[in-house]
C-alpha positions, 0 to 999 in steps of 0.5 A, a space after each residue: 150224954 147218951 150214946 143214942 144222942 150222939 148217934 142221932 146228932 153226929 154229922 159223921 156216922 158213928 161206925 161199927 164196934 171198934 173190934 180191931 183195937 178192942 184190946 187197947 180199950 177199957 169198955 166199948 168204942 166205935 170207929 168210923 174212918 173218915 179219911 184214909 187219904 192225905 190225912 188219916 181221920 177217924 171218928 172215935 165214939 166211946 160209951 160212958 167210962 170207956 177209955 183207951 190205954 196209955 199210948 205214944 204216937 212215935 215219930 222221928 219228925 212231925 207226927 203226933 195227933 190232934 183231937 177235935 171233940 164233937 160230942 159228950 164229955 171226956 178226958 185227955 191226960 198226958 203222963 205225969 200231968 193232971 187230966 183235962 176235961 173235954 167237951 164239944 168244941 175242944 181241941 187237943 194237940 198231942 205232940 209226937 212221943 208223948 204218952 197219953 190217953 183219952 176217953 169218956 167220962 163215967 157218966 157220958 158218952 164221948 166222941 172225937 175226930 182223931 187226926 194223925 199228923 203226918 210225919 216221918 217213921 210214925 208208929 203207935 206204941 200201945 201201953 198199959 190200961 188206965 187203972 180203975 183207981 186212977 180213972 175213979 179219981 176223975 170228976 
């Protein structure tokens, strides 16, 4: 899927280039914050081969993240586990305190809604990029 196809078909606007978090991504992503009240929801769109760094959503209680995939093809991977391919309609429940990454497949743009699960003392720790070698092993 091409980025223009996502722009034309998405029910949520793609948003502007994600410059505030660009240091935590390999490639170009776009961010449109859908909700900043009650539950934080961001519409994140990745150009082909774009992925975020390994990261952890810390929380003392509750917390974590949910991904609702809305377009394209991408991946989700937890530290020490195999990557999981994602397509529109897939849902990923990411527990608090689990190191992981997510992003687009090499040949497809990718979009998901990222929902921050409310919790106590929540923070995000950004870690190292997903290596080109590891990313290159994905289908």
